[in-house]
Wavefront OBJ file of the C-alpha trace (Angstrom):
o trace
v -9.946 28.901 13.057
v -10.556 25.163 13.054
v -7.125 24.264 11.720
v -4.504 26.785 12.717
v -1.258 26.418 14.636
v -1.234 30.018 15.873
v -0.627 30.051 19.614
v 0.817 26.512 19.706
v 4.313 27.322 20.937
v 7.127 24.764 21.003
v 9.363 25.121 24.048
v 11.501 21.980 23.598
v 13.258 20.246 20.724
v 11.153 17.126 21.344
v 7.944 19.124 20.904
v 9.263 20.700 17.723
v 10.311 17.353 16.226
v 7.240 15.266 17.021
v 5.536 13.393 14.190
v 2.381 15.531 14.287
v 3.438 19.005 15.502
v -0.030 20.561 15.113
v -2.559 19.752 17.827
v -5.419 19.305 15.362
v -3.433 16.636 13.497
v -2.799 14.740 16.720
v -6.473 14.874 17.630
v -7.425 13.728 14.133
v -5.082 10.742 14.274
v -6.401 9.704 17.680
v -9.995 9.985 16.466
v -9.134 7.957 13.366
v -7.534 5.202 15.468
v -10.535 5.141 17.814
v -12.873 4.746 14.853
v -10.695 2.019 13.319
v -10.299 -0.034 16.501
v -13.525 0.626 18.409
v -16.288 1.898 16.117
v -15.791 -0.098 12.913
v -15.620 -3.518 14.674
v -19.054 -2.754 16.154
v -20.879 -1.354 13.109
v -19.313 -3.271 10.181
v -20.473 -6.683 8.983
v -18.529 -9.631 7.600
v -18.786 -8.418 4.003
v -17.213 -5.083 4.918
v -14.400 -6.807 6.780
v -13.621 -9.451 4.143
v -14.272 -7.636 0.863
v -13.578 -3.970 1.583
v -11.649 -3.079 4.733
v -9.027 -5.846 4.800
v -7.994 -5.618 1.107
v -8.003 -1.810 1.238
v -5.636 -1.778 4.216
v -3.352 -4.411 2.669
v -3.158 -2.556 -0.634
v -2.512 0.673 1.282
v 0.471 -0.993 2.967
v 1.818 -2.185 -0.395
v 1.251 1.268 -1.917
v 3.046 2.777 1.065
v 6.046 0.574 0.327
v 6.073 1.599 -3.326
v 5.566 5.242 -2.342
v 8.716 5.121 -0.235
v 10.674 3.934 -3.260
v 9.004 5.949 -6.013
v 7.613 9.001 -4.240
v 10.362 9.711 -1.726
v 13.449 8.133 -3.334
v 12.450 8.720 -6.972
v 13.166 5.140 -8.118
v 10.461 3.813 -10.427
v 9.507 0.174 -9.866
v 7.076 -2.249 -11.502
v 7.891 -5.266 -9.335
v 5.779 -4.612 -6.235
v 3.674 -7.739 -6.720
v 6.840 -9.835 -6.983
v 8.052 -8.612 -3.604
v 4.594 -9.312 -2.195
v 4.870 -12.862 -3.556
v 8.245 -13.295 -1.880
v 6.726 -12.194 1.417
v 3.736 -14.521 1.091
v 5.764 -17.635 0.230
v 8.469 -16.809 2.775
v 5.900 -16.520 5.564
v 4.308 -19.809 4.525
v 7.625 -21.653 4.485
v 8.806 -20.162 7.784
v 5.645 -21.315 9.541
v 5.740 -24.688 7.767
v 9.401 -25.618 8.221
v 10.319 -24.007 11.543
v 8.496 -25.683 14.452
v 6.830 -23.233 16.792
v 7.494 -20.225 14.586
v 5.366 -17.287 15.839
v 3.195 -15.856 13.100
v 4.241 -12.232 13.664
v 7.910 -13.225 13.556
v 7.217 -15.108 10.317
v 5.712 -11.937 8.845
v 8.762 -9.914 9.889
v 11.171 -12.498 8.453
v 9.077 -12.601 5.275
v 9.521 -8.861 4.951
v 13.271 -9.278 5.474
v 13.415 -11.903 2.692
v 11.554 -9.527 0.393
v 14.004 -6.777 1.375
v 16.957 -8.969 0.355
v 15.343 -9.706 -3.007
v 14.592 -5.988 -3.406
v 18.254 -5.134 -2.802
v 19.317 -7.606 -5.498
v 16.936 -6.153 -8.082
v 17.733 -2.633 -6.914
v 21.374 -2.915 -7.927
v 20.639 -1.704 -11.502
v 19.449 1.607 -9.990
v 23.090 2.480 -9.424
v 23.620 2.714 -13.182
v 20.227 3.398 -14.746
v 17.152 5.414 -13.838
v 13.675 6.293 -15.053
v 11.921 3.979 -17.471
v 15.061 1.881 -17.884
v 14.973 1.138 -14.166
v 11.269 0.311 -14.451
v 12.114 -2.295 -17.091
v 14.830 -3.712 -14.843
v 12.405 -4.054 -11.936
v 9.882 -5.559 -14.331
v 12.327 -8.436 -14.666
v 11.839 -9.120 -10.952
v 8.114 -9.541 -11.564
v 8.596 -12.258 -14.160
v 11.598 -13.918 -12.524
v 10.045 -14.297 -9.065
v 6.778 -15.729 -10.392
v 8.742 -18.075 -12.672
v 10.935 -19.258 -9.779
v 7.939 -19.903 -7.536
v 6.326 -22.026 -10.246
v 9.519 -23.731 -11.427
v 10.764 -24.870 -8.024
v 8.010 -26.842 -6.236
v 9.847 -26.651 -2.892
v 8.402 -23.170 -2.347
v 4.854 -24.548 -2.561
v 5.694 -27.685 -0.538
v 5.516 -29.834 -3.709
v 1.830 -29.087 -4.228
v 0.582 -30.554 -7.505
v -1.698 -27.590 -8.226
v 0.662 -24.889 -6.990
v -2.155 -23.488 -4.834
v -1.669 -24.093 -1.130
v -3.869 -23.196 1.794
v -2.330 -20.739 4.223
v -1.911 -21.932 7.794
v -4.345 -20.798 10.445
v -3.435 -17.495 11.994
v -2.852 -17.862 15.715
v -0.941 -15.426 17.921
v -0.358 -16.078 21.646
v -3.070 -18.700 21.590
v -5.624 -16.318 20.053
v -7.171 -17.381 16.753
v -7.402 -14.762 14.004
v -9.514 -16.771 11.542
v -12.741 -14.755 11.758
v -13.213 -11.659 9.541
v -13.252 -9.377 12.599
v -10.021 -10.777 14.030
v -8.333 -10.628 10.627
v -9.326 -6.981 10.348
v -7.975 -6.177 13.804
v -4.661 -7.862 13.004
v -4.319 -6.102 9.649
v -5.274 -2.653 10.926
v -2.859 -2.998 13.858
v 0.095 -3.907 11.642
v -0.765 -1.292 9.008
v -1.134 1.472 11.609
v 2.183 0.537 13.224
v 4.069 0.417 9.911
v 2.434 3.632 8.674
v 3.560 5.517 11.773
v 7.043 4.034 11.359
v 7.125 5.215 7.727
v 5.888 8.665 8.736
v 8.722 8.943 11.222
v 11.267 7.452 8.796
v 10.693 9.956 6.003
v 11.320 12.776 8.507
v 14.665 11.294 9.563
v 18.077 11.669 7.969
v 17.513 8.671 5.695
v 14.220 10.174 4.491
v 15.888 13.489 3.711
v 18.631 11.594 1.875
v 15.980 9.788 -0.213
v 14.391 13.084 -1.209
v 17.773 14.623 -2.017
v 18.585 11.710 -4.322
v 15.143 11.991 -5.889
v 15.507 15.702 -6.619
v 19.102 15.618 -7.930
v 21.353 12.657 -7.255
v 24.527 14.396 -8.456
v 24.042 17.305 -6.042
v 23.189 14.842 -3.265
v 26.450 13.005 -3.850
v 28.389 16.268 -3.854
v 27.098 17.210 -0.383
v 28.153 13.849 1.002
v 25.139 11.553 0.625
v 26.182 8.014 -0.209
v 24.140 7.176 -3.313
v 24.770 3.418 -3.143
v 23.568 3.010 0.418
v 20.663 5.438 0.022
v 19.170 3.798 -3.063
v 19.601 0.258 -1.784
v 18.110 1.278 1.558
v 15.060 2.610 -0.313
v 14.683 -0.668 -2.193
v 15.115 -2.663 1.024
v 12.551 -0.698 3.046
v 10.082 -0.603 0.163
v 10.380 -4.338 -0.423
v 10.025 -5.016 3.310
v 6.684 -3.208 3.356
v 5.559 -5.018 0.209
v 6.671 -8.356 1.672
v 4.631 -7.862 4.845
v 1.681 -6.746 2.682
v 2.057 -9.917 0.594
v 2.019 -12.108 3.693
v -1.122 -10.366 4.943
v -2.654 -10.618 1.465
v -2.186 -14.380 1.452
v -3.137 -15.076 5.057
v -5.782 -12.471 5.922
v -7.464 -11.951 2.540
v -7.002 -14.814 0.077
v -6.466 -17.667 2.511
v -4.219 -19.295 -0.089
v -0.641 -18.883 -1.244
v -0.314 -19.050 -5.024
v 1.928 -17.375 -7.621
v -1.010 -16.441 -9.846
v -2.278 -14.049 -7.187
v 0.768 -11.793 -7.670
v 0.661 -10.943 -11.334
v 1.830 -7.896 -13.251
v -1.713 -6.536 -13.065
v -1.340 -6.267 -9.279
v 1.908 -4.308 -9.689
v 0.167 -1.820 -11.960
v -2.753 -1.493 -9.531
v -0.351 -0.603 -6.720
v 1.402 1.918 -8.980
v -1.968 3.490 -9.846
v -2.717 3.789 -6.121
v 0.467 5.797 -5.652
v -0.245 8.012 -8.665
v -3.870 8.692 -7.749
v -3.294 9.004 -4.018
v -0.260 11.216 -4.384
v 3.450 10.508 -4.528
v 5.641 11.271 -1.488
v 2.631 11.158 0.830
v 1.806 8.633 3.539
v -1.834 9.683 3.489
v -1.867 9.443 -0.306
v -1.122 5.718 -0.148
v -4.294 5.139 1.878
v -6.409 7.451 -0.276
v -5.202 5.814 -3.486
v -5.845 2.315 -2.137
v -9.353 3.298 -1.064
v -10.036 4.901 -4.455
v -8.852 1.910 -6.511
v -10.574 -0.639 -4.253
v -13.892 1.076 -3.604
v -14.606 2.757 -6.939
v -15.148 -0.504 -8.914
v -17.554 -1.677 -6.198
v -19.444 1.611 -6.390
v -19.596 1.471 -10.189
v -20.915 -2.094 -10.041
v -23.696 -1.003 -7.684
v -24.574 1.949 -9.922
v -24.713 -0.203 -13.066
v -26.948 -2.696 -11.290
v -29.238 0.117 -10.116
v -29.344 1.516 -13.674
v -30.396 -1.874 -14.996
v -33.206 -2.120 -12.458
v -34.368 1.404 -13.320
v -34.476 0.585 -17.043
v -36.444 -2.565 -16.355
v -39.004 -0.602 -14.348
v -39.335 2.186 -16.943
v -39.092 0.493 -20.349
v -39.024 -3.199 -19.348
v -35.584 -3.645 -20.856
v -32.029 -3.854 -19.623
v -28.601 -3.120 -20.956
v -26.888 -5.962 -22.802
v -24.445 -7.985 -20.729
v -21.583 -7.025 -23.053
v -22.154 -3.347 -22.286
v -22.626 -3.677 -18.538
v -19.516 -5.836 -18.155
v -17.335 -3.277 -19.952
v -19.027 -0.107 -18.726
v -17.346 -0.378 -15.318
v -13.885 -0.492 -16.901
v -14.670 2.385 -19.271
v -16.038 4.642 -16.532
v -13.216 3.628 -14.166
v -10.549 4.497 -16.741
v -12.275 7.752 -17.682
v -12.478 8.836 -14.046
v -8.786 8.115 -13.526
v -7.823 10.159 -16.613
v -10.130 13.005 -15.601
v -8.771 13.042 -12.079
v -5.150 13.060 -13.221
v -5.884 16.003 -15.517
v -7.679 17.989 -12.801
v -5.220 17.192 -9.995
v -2.032 15.439 -11.215
v -0.530 15.474 -7.708
v -3.171 13.141 -6.354
v -5.813 13.103 -3.669
v -3.294 13.986 -0.982
v -2.714 17.326 -2.704
v -6.438 18.109 -2.466
v -6.302 17.377 1.249
v -3.255 19.637 1.594
v -5.002 22.469 -0.257
v -8.003 22.077 2.035
v -5.818 22.378 5.133
v -4.094 25.468 3.732
v -7.463 27.118 3.148
v -8.544 26.281 6.688
v -5.400 27.928 8.034
v -6.237 31.209 6.252
v -10.023 31.135 6.699
v -11.898 33.506 6.751
v -9.283 35.636 5.022
v -8.832 35.367 1.211
v -6.180 33.057 -0.157
l 1 2 3 4 5 6 7 8 9 10 11 12 13 14 15 16 17 18 19 20 21 22 23 24 25 26 27 28 29 30 31 32 33 34 35 36 37 38 39 40 41 42 43 44 45 46 47 48 49 50 51 52 53 54 55 56 57 58 59 60 61 62 63 64 65 66 67 68 69 70 71 72 73 74 75 76 77 78 79 80 81 82 83 84 85 86 87 88 89 90 91 92 93 94 95 96 97 98 99 100 101 102 103 104 105 106 107 108 109 110 111 112 113 114 115 116 117 118 119 120 121 122 123 124 125 126 127 128 129 130 131 132 133 134 135 136 137 138 139 140 141 142 143 144 145 146 147 148 149 150 151 152 153 154 155 156 157 158 159 160 161 162 163 164 165 166 167 168 169 170 171 172 173 174 175 176 177 178 179 180 181 182 183 184 185 186 187 188 189 190 191 192 193 194 195 196 197 198 199 200 201 202 203 204 205 206 207 208 209 210 211 212 213 214 215 216 217 218 219 220 221 222 223 224 225 226 227 228 229 230 231 232 233 234 235 236 237 238 239 240 241 242 243 244 245 246 247 248 249 250 251 252 253 254 255 256 257 258 259 260 261 262 263 264 265 266 267 268 269 270 271 272 273 274 275 276 277 278 279 280 281 282 283 284 285 286 287 288 289 290 291 292 293 294 295 296 297 298 299 300 301 302 303 304 305 306 307 308 309 310 311 312 313 314 315 316 317 318 319 320 321 322 323 324 325 326 327 328 329 330 331 332 333 334 335 336 337 338 339 340 341 342 343 344 345 346 347 348 349 350 351 352 353 354 355 356 357 358 359 360 361 362
């Protein structure tokens, strides 16, 4: 009753092909955008902006890029952090070396540079696949970080290799406060997410999914494997490059190679796995899960320590509390993957299917 498309008739091709064909989905997206742009800026504080909302949105954008490559095109990659590093350093150098370079244009060009690097490291996908391709993309992770450290021109010959990102200013408006950074990040992420949603419904998105399901059959029906796979690498790297630029400018405030390690690539991959592959919503759910759960576990451990001190005047040893978060975090991930291997997005899909049939039995 609450979520049912019965009675919503499509009388034109445009109505049938819109991004959100069900009225309830359109209303939900509008409500979500209103909350993101109008409610959260009023009720959230600086800690929420700087430590929770901004990194969650940036990681969601990076996970969205990887989801396009891995979830929709079926090409496994472990070099997401490397493409983010390319985007961060490219944006810094565009703003530094091109007088009057607009910041948004620098972000777009940074994404294009990351797309070019992604195409280069995506060439092995034409011959290999699966874990062998993952190893090939892993080479991008080590090579890009090595190149950024080896050639000091990228860091403007900084002795420490850590450089401060330029101030963010667009059309004379400063975006240096936590609120303005959040508004910039949420605007770009919302725009790119809608673009990705529309892209995966297009002919190129259907070609990605055909290659993912069976590349030989896709080639037989006329899909050009070379162009399709390289396009997936290019689009995925573009999203990761823009996410890297936002990560450096809106979150870290610095541009440094050590911020884009292999650990970051695995975190982004875990976001895709937990959120759900081949799902735009899953990228956001996975990013929220990976970002917020450690914070929640830290709060719970701290509360447990205070409770023990009040009851028995003792506390857990520091060695246990420091490792308990990682143990519980890993156990929850394993448990969740066993219960629902298709990710959080699948749970949301099941919930919508039940709402469509309610109150009748499934």
